[in-house]
C-alpha positions, 0 to 999 in steps of 0.5 A, a space after each residue: 826492545 819493544 817491551 812496554 810497561 803496564 799502564 798501572 805503573 806503581 800506583 800513586 799511593 796515599 798522601 805522604 806514603 813511602 814509595 820505594 824509599 822516596 817520600 811523597 811530600 810535594 803538593 801542586 804549589 811546590 811543583 809550581 815553584 819548582 817549575 818557576 825555579 827552573 824556567 826563570 833562570 839565566 834566560 830572562 836575564 840574558 837571552 831576552 835582550 839578545 833576541 830583542 836586539 838581533 831578531 825581533 826588536 820590541 816585538 820580542 813579546 810576540 816571540 815569547 807568545 809563540 814560544 809559549 804556544 809551543 811549550 804549552 802544546 808539550 805541556 798539555 801532552 805532559 799533563 795528560 800522560 802524568 795524569 794517566 800514568 803513575 810512573 816515575 822518570 818523567 818523559 822516560 817513564 811515559 815513553 816506556 809505557 807508550 812506545 816501548 823500551 828502546 824508545 824509552 832508553 833513547 828518551 832517557 839518554 836524550 834527557 841525560 844530555 839535556 840536563 847535564 849540558 843545561 846544568 853545566 851551562 848554568 854553573 858556568 854562567 853562575 861563575 861569570 856572575 860571581 867573577 863580575 861581582 868580585 870585580 865590582 868590589 875590587 877583588 879580581 879572581 885569577 883567570 886560571 881559576 875562573 876559565 875552563 880548561 878547553 876553549 874554542 878558537 875559530 871553531 877548533 877546540 884548544 886545551 889550556 892550563 886553567 879550570 873553572 873552580 867557581 862553577 865546580 863549587 856551585 855544583 857541589 854546593 847544590 849537591 850538598 843541599 839536594 842529597 838531603 832530600 826533596 823536602 830540604 831542596 824544595 824549601 831552598 828552591 822556594 826561597 830562591 824563587 821568591 827572591 827572583 819573583 820579588 825583584 822581577 816584580 819590582 823591575 816591572 812595577 818600578 820600571 813601568 813609570 819610566 817607560 818611553 813609548 817611543 822605544 816601542 816604535 816601530 814595534 816590529 822593525 822592518 826586515 833588513 832583507 835577510 830571513 830572521 833579522 826583524 820583520 815577522 821572520 825576526 819574530 819567528 826567529 826570536 821565538 826559536 831563540 827564546 824557546 830555550 828559556 822555557 825549557 826545564 818545566 818537564 823536570 816537574 814530571 820527574 818528581 811524580 814519585 815524591 808528589 802527593 796525588 801526582 795524577 792531579 798535582 803534576 799536571 797542575 804544576 806543569 801548566 801553572 808554571 808555563 802560564 805564570 812564566 809566560 806572563 812574567 816574560 811578556 811583562 819584563 820584555 815590555 818594560 825592558 824594551 820600553 826603558 831603552 832602545 832595543 839596539 842597546 840590549 845585545 849584552 849579557 846583562 840587558 835588565 841592568 842596561 835597562 835600569 841604568 837607562 832610566 837616568 839614575 832613578 832605578 840605580 837602586 835596583 841594578 845590584 838587586 838584579 845582579 844578585 838575584 841573577 846569581 840566586 836564579 841560576 843557583 835555583 835552576 841548577 838545584 832543580 836540574 840536579 834533582 831531576 837528573 838524579 831521578 832519571 838515573 834512578 828510574 833507569 837503574 831500577 828498570 835495569 837499563 843503568 847499573 843497579 848502584 844508582 838505584 840506592 835510596 838513602 835511608 835517612 834522607 830518602 833521596 837517590 844519593 848515589 845517582 845524585 853524586 854521579 850527576 853532580 860529578 858529571 856536571 862539575 866536570 863539564 862545567 869546570 872544563 868546557 866553555 858555554 859555547 860547547 855546552 849549550 849546543 845539544 840542549 835544545 836538540 835533545 829537548 825537541 826530540 823528547 817533546 816529539 816523543 811525548 806528543 806521539 806517546 799521547 796519540 799511542 796511549 789514546 789508541 791502545 788504552 782509550 778507556 784508561 782513566 785520565 784526571 786531565 785530558 787534552 781537548 780537541 782530540 789528536 789535534 794538540 799532540 799532532 800540532 805539537 809534533 809539527 811545530 817541534 819538527 819544524 824547529 828541528 829543521 833550523 838546528 845547525 849541522 854541526 850540532 846534529 853531528 855531535 848529537 849523533 855521537 851521543 846517540 850512537 854511544 847510547 845505542 852501544 850501551 843499550 845493546 851491550 848492557 841495558 837490554 840484557 840487564 832489563 830483561 833479567 830484571 823483568 824475569 826476576 820481578 814477580 809481575 814480570 815488570 821491571 821494578 819501579 
């Protein structure tokens, strides 16, 4: 259970070289755009307005700064591990080297539920935008084909006779693109990210001319008497809420085996994506709360509400925002599907999951069977479950993974102090230790019901590991010439 992989991993390999069937095609700019593609998704189009209206008011910009600080702590730790350890699987691979097999298994298992639920939630959100877009043009899709089979009524799950077909469609479309390899996926993602950035920059630049400064007064609304409802506690609560919009940057680390010079380019891609998205979120939130009073932003389309508040002068921008919101969700789904398949691949090559998931397509150089399993699982969840049931486990699993990453940095520094690190987190153990405390504090606010659901998932994972993964991984190590699992 406590077996650790060698710190040498499989080596970074020369630029463009084949790597166990995968091909190194990505540079740090590609990783930056992939990071932006997964971070700038539904969050900036939805969560921003809700957090401003319910918790922080115009001070939502401060909430973004706090959330970005937490993500920066995790991002710095990811960057050091990515620079020091040439292994695949992202957080899963890093924990296999630093903490041991059992911890790596649970990190991989938690990443699976994070990506599965996040991708399914994105697909359901995309379906909602498509349904609304059809309705705008007078074409109303039948509700039996656009609503999930399961729903929650007063906290109870009820079954119906419907299915969310648009959500299933977008997942299968993403699979068709992603299975053609990281080269095609990267090009499609870059186009979608470019469209998002152009429209968001238009919103910032055009909207700035119509900002009403009185909407920023007071910048931090007075607390209502309840913790988290405005005031400084509201800024803190808003930070916990908008924290989810930064999730996904860790997907960049799962592509190390398809990156040229990953020990330099992966850290650059992670940190640059967090920095760019933080500046973008702050600028968007400032303009949004300047165009309309924050109390009007508790809607599913806050940016559209903000543009309409300009008195018709920004009406030309509203349809562009709605269309780009759809493309933004699609790019997030594409990256999450790609990252999830790489986690399946890494765990299968180590023997912790069935070997069939380790197959690399000889033409497309992509783990097509792992990707097919990921797509089918995501499509099933998206087609059957509502958003309220899908989003509960995402943040909890991510916070636990981030804690493991911070602990991994401390362990690696103690056990392998002389290991070459092209990137090293400054201030010694302060940054990872601070990260552990921040994420542990956030865990305190997780509802008890979410913990119970998560306990079921963790128990299921433990049973699979004890009955299959542990024995198979040991056999794979024995059959490997180096005594290490195949990477």
